[in-house]
Every structure is written in structure tokens, then in C-alpha cells.
C-alpha positions, 0 to 999 in steps of 0.5 A: 533441510535449510537450503543455502540461498547463495548455493547453486540450488538456492539461486535456482530456487529463487529464480523459479520463485521469481518466475512464478510470482511474475507469471502470477502477476501477469495472470492477475492483470489479465483476469483478476484474482479469480483467474489465478489458479495453480494449474494455469500458474504452473503451466505459465511458469513452466514448473509443476504445481508441487513446485509452487507449493514447495517454493511459495505455498497455496493460492493465498500464499501466492497472493500474500507474496505478491502483496508483500512485494508491493509493500516492500517496493513502497518501503524501498522508494521512501527517501530515508533522508533525516533532514526532510520536512517532518510532514513530508516524511509523514506523507511519504508512504501515500506519495510513494504508493500513488507513484507506484500504483500509477505504473500499473494500475490494473495489477495494483488494483487486483493485488489490493482486491486480492488481499481484501478478498483473503481478509473477507474469506477468513476474517482477520487473516493473520498475514493480511493483518501483518501486511498492514502492520508493515504499512503502519511501521512505514507510517510511524517514523513520519509521525514520530518525526513530527513529534520530535520536531515539536509539532505534536503535543504528545497527548495522543499515543503514537501507536494510536495515531499510527493505527488510525492513519493506517486504517484510513490508508487501507479504507482509501486504498480499498475504495480506489481498488474498487473504482470508487475514486481515482488515484489522485482522489485516493492520494488527496483523501488519504493525506487529508485524513493524515492531516486530520489525525495529526491536527488532533495532537498538533501545537497551535502553529502546526494545527493552523498549518494543517488546517490550511493544507486540508482547505487547499486539498478541498479547494483543489478537489472542488476545482477538479470536480468542476473541470470534470463536469465541464468536460462531461457536458462538452 
């Protein structure tokens, strides 16, 4: 029987679900996704294990729910202004992701690793693929805005560009979560990858603009690396 979420029962169920996910987030922060088990989660959330199953599902469903909340938060933060610079719209997902991740790096690292763990355990995990397809749907309007502004020639299918940029975003996100790069490096690498994909279909003037931006990113990376080396020697 479907429960009316506006009813007293429905609101109570939603409150319990919210509390469960909040405690699941706390467990991830304290010990990573390996530390998340339903018994501890039930105890921390002051519910029973069957309640977790009824409201969310098994452990992997809890992890997916947490990851979905992350993508949802990124989507809510994207500025919907239609008069924004097309290139800014195209990079908004990356910029907003970094700003969000900066607020609680431990949790967001754990959330990304949990999603990748699910996909590793069950190759091509359907819900993981759906999550990244959602990310792609957030990236697509920016690419479309560049095309509508006459910055792209339209020779490369929009869907192909979206998939490639999404794949690059995922790879950089995984590298950051594993500790191979900082958040700033994640941002710079992902935006550079975005520019490179756009450059493959860009008109001449936009192509030149993208090349300048890519060069600026590399120059900034070189300066940051040099500063870090000096700091380490000192």
C-alpha cells in the first residue's frame, strides 16, 4: 500500500529515513564504508534493522541513497541563470562539486569510494550507472549552451561529448577520493578535460580561447607545484 507522504505516517517515515541517512553519513565519516553495517546504523538511528530495510533497503541501497543526495545537492547549487556565460554553465558542475566537497572532504571522499566499491563488486552496477548518468544530465545543458551560442560546430554529437566529459569527471573524482590529487587539482584537471573535449568541436575563435585557458591551468599548476616544493624544502 502506497503511503501518502503528506500524512502523519508519511512525515514520520520521512523523518526516520532522514535520521537513518544522517547516521549513515556519520558512520562513513568515522570509519569509511567498511564501517557501515546495518546493526550499528540501526542502533545509532534508534530504529530496527527491518525499519532500515523497509525505508531504504540493504547496505548498498543506503550507500546509493547517500550518493544520490550528493548529486541532488550539486544540482540544487547550479545557477539556473539563462544569461550566464556558456563556458561557465558548462563548468558549473565541476565548480559546485568542489565547493560542496570542500565542506566535508572526509564524508564526500567516503561517499565516492563507496560508489566505486559498489561498481567494482558488481560490475556495471545499474544504480551507480544511473547516478553518473544524472551527473551527465547536469553537464549536458552547458555543452548545449556552447553550441546554441555558436561556439561549437556541431560535428561531434552532443551525447558523445557529454559521455566523455562525464567519464573524465568520474575518473578525476575517483583520483581525488583515493588521495592521488587535491581538490584544487581535481577541479583544474576536470575543467581542463572539459575544455579539451569542447575544443575538438570548437569554432576557431572559441578554440583559441579554450587553448589559452588550458595553458593558464597548466601554468597555475606549475606555479603551485613549485611553491609546494619550496615549502617542503623549508
